N, C-alpha and C positions, 0 to 999 in steps of 0.2 A: 202633202210637204208634212217632213218628218222635222220639228222647231222644238230648243228649250231653252232654258237662260243660262243655268250649266250644265255642261257634260261632260262629267266623270272621263274617264279612257283607262280603264282597269279596274278592277274586283277584288282586290288585293286591299290590306289595314287601311294604305292610306287614301285609295279611292272611295270605300266604304265610309272612312271617317270626312273625308271632303264631300261628298254626300249629302249624310245626316247631316253635315254643320251648315253647308248648303240650302238643304230644304229647313229646316229650325226656323229660319230668316223668312220663309216665305214663300223662295224660289220655284219654280219647275223644273227638275232635279230627273237629269235621265245617267245611266252608266253603260258603257259599251265594257264588255269582257270579251275576249277569246274562246275563254272558257267561262266554265258552270263558276260562278265566285270563289264554293267551298273550296273549290279546284288552283285558288292561286296562290303566288309560291308562299306568301303569308304564312300560309300551311304548315310549312318545314319549318321554321321557329321553333328551336327547343328549349333553351335556357331561360329565357324569363324578360322582363322589362327593368331598369332601372329609373328607381326616383327616390330623394332624398326624404323624409317623410321624418318629422319632428318630434312625434312621438316617442323615436328611439335615441333622441341625441344629435341626429343627425342633420346636416345642413346645408342645401341646392348650392353655395358657395366652396363646399368643395368638391361636390360635385362636378360644380363646373371645372376646378381646378385638376383635375383628374380627367375630364375630359380634354381640355387643351392642352395637359403635356402628354395625354394618350395621342392626341392629334400632331404631336410633337411639331405642338404651336404653326400649325400652318392654318388650323381651325379660326374663323370669325369670333371675335369672343362674343360678341352682343350678340348673334344667332345662336351661343350656346349657353348664354345667359337665359336666352327667352325660354331655350327649350328647357333647364334644370330647372330651372325658376317655377314653370307650370308642371313637373313631372307630376307633383306630388298628387294637383286637384285630378288631373287626369285619369291617374292609376285607379284614384276614387270613384272618381266615372264609370271608369271602366267596369270596375268589381258592381256600384250598384248596377251596371247595364246588365249584369249577370256575369260576369267572368268568376268565376271558384275556384281565387288565388289558393295555393298552400294556406297553413296555417301553422303557428309553431306549436309550442305547449301548451302557452298562455292563453290559446287563442289567437293570439294577432293575427294578422299577416307577418308570414313570412319570409325569411329571405337567404339567401347564400349570397355568396362571395363572388367576382369577376375577374378577370383581371383587368389589371393597370390602375384596380380604384384601391383605397385605405381602409373605407369600409364595407360591409355586406350590407348593400341594397337591392340586389337584384331581388324581385318578386318574380313568382315561378308558379307556373300548376303542372308537377311533378314535369318530362321534358317533352314535354309537347304543347308551351305557352303559347305558341303562336296559332296554333288549332283554335286551341280552348276562345282564343281573343276573335280570331276570325268569323268560329261558329258562331258567338254573341252579337258579334256584329251585320252579319248577316241575319240575323234574327230581328234584330233592325230595320231592317234593310226591308224584310219583309212584311214588318211591321205599318211602314210606313207607304207611302205612293210616289214614291221615284219607281220609276223606270227602270228596266234594265233590259237594256240588247245583248241576249246571251250568246255565246258562239257565235260574234259576228269580228270582224277582221279589218279595224282600222287601215286603210291604205296610205290616206296621205291626213296630215291641215289644209286648212282652205283660208288663204291669205291675200285681202283685199285691201287694198289702201294701205299695206303696210301693219294690217288688223287681221287676228287671228278669230274668224265667223263661221266655224264650222268644222267635220271635218268629211270627207267619201270614207265608204266601207263598204263592207258586202257579205250579206247575210251566209256562213258557210252552210246549211243546211241548203241552199238554196242559189248558191252563187251569183244571186241578185247583188247589183252595185246600188247603191243608195248615198245621197248627199241630207247630213242631219245638219240643219242649221242650229245656231247657236251665238248667245251673248257672248261667253264666256267657256272657254273649254281649259279644262284641270286635266295636265298629264302624270297619271299614277302608273305607267305603265311595267313600273320593276325593271331591276340592273340587267347588264350582260354576260351572264354566267355563260351562257351556252357556247361563246366564242374562243372561249377557253377549252379543251377537254384533257383531261375529265376535270368535272367543277363541281360542286356541292349542290350545284343550283337546276330547279327543274329542268324539261327541257324545251318549255316555253317562253323560258328565259331568254330571251334573243334579240333584248334593245331596242323594239319596234319603237318605242314612244321615244328613246332620246335621237336613233335615227330619223325620224320622221318634224322632230323639233330641230332637228339640226341641219336638213333640206329646209325647211321653213326659217331659216333665216335666226336660229335660237343661239348665244352661245351657248361653249360647255367648257366646263370648266373642273380643275385638278383632275383631267381622265388617266393622267398615266397612276393615278391613285389604286392601287388594284390589290384587295387586302386577298391575301395568302392565310387560311386558318390553318391554326398548328397541328388540330388532328380529324382527316379525313381517313379514310379505309382506301388504301393502295388499289389501283385499276382503277375502282369502281368512283372513290371521288364521293363517295357514301360519308357527311357529315355526323361526327359525332361532336357530342355537345359539350360545349365550353364545361355546364352545368358540372360537369363527373371531374374535372380541376376544381372546381368553387368548393364540389362536397369533400374533394383533399385526394384525389387520382394523382398516383407520380408518373413523371415519363422518366425512363429506363433507359439505358445504352447498352447494349451485347455485353459490355462485360457488367450489367447490372446497375448503376451508376445513376442517380439524380440528380442529370449533367448541369441540370438548371441554376444548379451552384454554384458552380462556373460562370453563369454568364447572367445571373439576375441572385444576387442571393442574401436579397431583403422578401422579393415577393416571389423567388424560386418560380413553380409553373404558375402562378398568376400575374406572373408579368405583361404588360400589352404585348395583343398577339402580333406582332411585328417581330419583335424580342425571341418571341418564344419560337415564331417561324424559323427564324435567322437562324437560333441556335440549335435546332432540330436537323434542322439544311446543314450546316457546318460539321453538326455530330456524323451524318451520313457521310458525307462529302472528303471526312479524315481518317472512315475505317470504321467506323466503331457505330456505323449501324446494323440491320439484321434484313438481309436482299432489301435494300431500298429505303427501310423505313427503322425507326424506333416504336418502342413500347410503351403504352399508356395502362396502368398497372392501378385496377380496382379493388383488389384479392381482400385490402385489410378494410376494407370499407365494412363489409360485411351484408350477407345475404339480405337481410331485411330494408337497410338501409338501401341496397341498388334496386332494389324489387318495390320500393314506394317511389324513391324521387327518383328513375332514373328507366323505368319500365323498359323502355320504346328504345333504348341501345344495349337492351339483354339483345332484344331480340333484332336490331340491325347487326349483334355481333356473330350471332347466331346463322342468318338466315345469309350475309354477303360476306363472311368471313372464317364462317363455321367455330366460331373462338367462343366460347363461355366465357363472359369475362367477370361472371362470379369466381371461377376456380383458376383462370388463366390469361396473363395478358393478351393485349389485342393491340396486333402492329397499325401504327396508324405515320401519315406523313403529312407534310402541309399540301394545300390543296385551292386551288382558287375557290372563294368565297364571296367577294362582297365589291364592287366600285364604293367606294369614298365619293368620287367626282360624277357628274351628269349634269343635265342643263341647271346653269346657270341660274339662281331666282333668288328675291330678296324674303325677308323673313315673313313677309306674307305669303311666301308663293308666284312673284312674278316674275315673269323672266324679261327678255330688254323688247319681246313682241304685245304691244296693247292685247289684252284680249285671251293671253298664254299664259295659263299658270302650270307649279307643277310641285312636285309633294312624292315625298318616300324616297326610293333608293334611285330613283330616273332622276333625280335632283338631284344638285349640290346647292347646299345653301351658305355656308359651309361648314357645316357642325362637325365632320370627323376629319377633318383635312387630311394631313397623311396618314391615319392609322384609325380606325374605328375601336371604339370600347365594345368590348361583348357586352349587346343587352341595351346599346346606345341604338340599337337599328330600329325594333319594335317604337319604342321611344319617340324617335324622328317621324316614323309612322301616322301617330295620332296626336304628333302636337303640329306636325306642319300640314296633315294633310283637315286638320281642323282649322286651323288659320287660313288655309288657302279655300275652303269651302265659302268661310266667313265673308272674307274680302272678295273675294270672285261674284259672288249673292251681290255685296253693296254696290261691285262696278257695273254690272247687271242692269241693277235694277235703275240707272241712270243711260243705261243706254236702248237704239232699237237695233230692229234685228237686220241686217244687212243685206241689200239686196243684189244679185250677183245670176249668171246664170246657171242654174240649177242643171241643167238637161246639156249643159257644158262638160259640164264636170263628171257627169254618168255617163255620157259616149265615150269622153277623152279616155275613162278608165277600162269601158268596154272594147276598146280597141286596142289600148296596150295589153290587156289581160290575153286577147285575141292574139296579139303576136305572140306572148309566148308559147300561147297551144298551140299555132300554127308551125312552129320549128319542127323539124323531120330530123336534123344532124343538130348533136354534140354531146356532149356528158350531162349524168344527172346530179344534183346539186347534193349529195348524199357524200360525195369523195369528194369536193370542196370543203363542204365543211368541217368533213374531218381533215384534210390536209390543214385548214386554215385555224381548227382549235389545238390542233398537236404543235405546230409553227407557234402558236401564243407562248404554251406551256413551255416549249422548252427557251425559245428566247426573250419572253417575261417573264418570269417566273418569281422565287423567290428572289436571285438574284441577276441583276442583266448589267450589260453594257453596249456599247457601241458600237462596233463589228455585230454582235450578234440582233439588237434592234433594227441594225441596215438590212440584214439580211431579210429580216421579217418582214419590212417595211417593202423589198421587192415583192417578197413571195407573198405580201395582200393585191399587192398591183397586180402581179400575178394570176390569181384568185379571183382577181376583181375583170381582168381578159375573158376569161373563161366563165364565168357566169352571164357573161352576157351573150352567152352562145347553149346555156340552160335549157334542157329540153326536157316537157312532162310525159312519162308514163299515163300519166290519168288527165283527160281531156275533158273531162265530164265536167256537166256544175254541182252537182249533187255532194256535199260532205269534201271536194277535194283538197285533200288532205297534201296531196304531192304541190298543189299549186301554194297552199299556204307555207309548207316550209319554201319552194322555194324564195318566195317574196320574204318573207324572214330573213333569208341568209344575204340578199341585198344588205338592208339593216346591220347585220352583222356586221359586213365587211366595212360601212362606215365609220361605224363604233368600232372598228379593231386599228381603222387607217389611225383615226384619231387619239386611241390609245397611245399607238406607238410615237404617232410626231408629237406629242407633248411628250413622251417619256425619254425622247433623243433631246427633244426640248430643254429640258429638265437637267443641270452637269452639277449634279452631287448628289449625295444618298438621304434623305430624307422622310422618315416614315416605316413606308411599306413599299418606296421606290430606293431601293438601294443597288447604289450601282456600283462594281469593282473597280472601276476606272476612273471612280469619284468617289472613293468611302467615308467622306466626312460629310456634315451636312456644312452648307454654308449660307452663316443668316447674314451676310454681308449680300452677295450677290441673289440667295436664293427663297428667300423672305418673302416670297409672292406668288399669288398665284397662276397656274398657264392657264389662259381664254385659248381656246381654236376655237373659229369662225367658217364657213363656210362665203368663199366668192367664186366666182365664177376662173381663175383662175387657180383653182384646191384651195386648200384648206391655208387658212392663215391663222398665224399665233399672236396673241399680245400678252401683256402680264397686269393685274391689277394686286393693288397691294392686301395683306393681309391687314385687317381688323384686332386693332388691339385694345384691352380696355382697361383691366387692373394685372393680367400677369404678362411678366417681360419673359420675353424666351430663355431658357438658360439651359444646360446640359439635362439629357432625360437620365435618370438613373433609376431603378429598379432592385 
């Protein structure tokens, strides 16, 4: 019998931070990851992590206000206050663990400016901050006694008498199905990026944890809030860090004009992401783009600064676009990047299912509301990863392991997977996944409207019917990635449906949710969260009020 007090699903920054904090309390902790931990998508975060350090005259209240404003006043302000007030100590703790942040000329921790913030409070490691943090936390994980089930795929949560008490999973290397019993489960499985094509997200980011929690009765919140990053490469969707604009890069249209002066005259290229993405899309739609793109221009920054602080995107520009960013501008466009919504939790990571917690991009606290500020995502992972780990361990210390029919779960999934392998006629998962992703990008992009979203909903329903007949090319048990991709697609389809239904429900434009048929923000009717839950009759929509502490909603101007 495999059993642990705290079982963490996902080994990215949120997962490892949760596991480490839970283990520090004395809990028996394990982590399940479908990839090697340092291949987690946190690895791809480039620009930095936000914190207001008082040694440079910054104040966490200012960081909190910028976050609330950036969220278009949909973020829950109690949660935002916790994240911003705890950010400084968490940053110092990370440095003490071994994260080698860049320093300024005086030897102090250096910062760069990021969008939507009045002060430069983004701490960074060149343009691979997530990778640096991930490797340091993995070193801490290796030092601990935490067990890692590496390259295991979670099939479902186990819910008994309304409580979460473990998971079913299979070991990818052998195909063998296991039950892992746990007093608490913390879902840290990341976002839904590959529901869209293209996306800045890794191919592994398929909404598994959100789909599993939803299927088990967990409420999802703010799922319509999908962030399109302003600077991604056309075609591939590869991310060009916001750190480039933080260091002073310009956005230019086909006329060579810095067009952001029209849309955000005060903050220019460093307005919030939703504002910049809409500005770019408008320039493209009105004929001032270049082959569906605009330009990001770094030439004036100089080779020395670019090679010191933006080393990774020098290679990305050359390898993926054939552009030397030191000497020429690079073509970019808005691209799907992040989901602000996810599994609804409180500030300690608790969901509406006892024993189930969530943290990181799969969770919705909600600190990002309608639009996440750049560099608040890494902060979200470590703050709420730590808090959920501590609380889950405390909860587990008061619980006994739940008894249930372990063999029943194992045999049930053996039959289910065998039935998929036995199918002889049908289509492969890849075409369905591509059709889904292209449809999401087409109808749920920077701008959305009722008719397009209804078309998209019908397409998702069609994809679900096709999915029921998917056949495998590989019917073996050893490293059957064909099966993994098929199972991922099922979770992607469920996530897509909740995203689109939530988008249809919110009849206003707020943050990343820009509707051409409802172009204005409507605080009177829509200053509230959209919540979606699974029922026997399909998705059920409800609403929750936004928690406001000290910042009254006002018009956003940058």
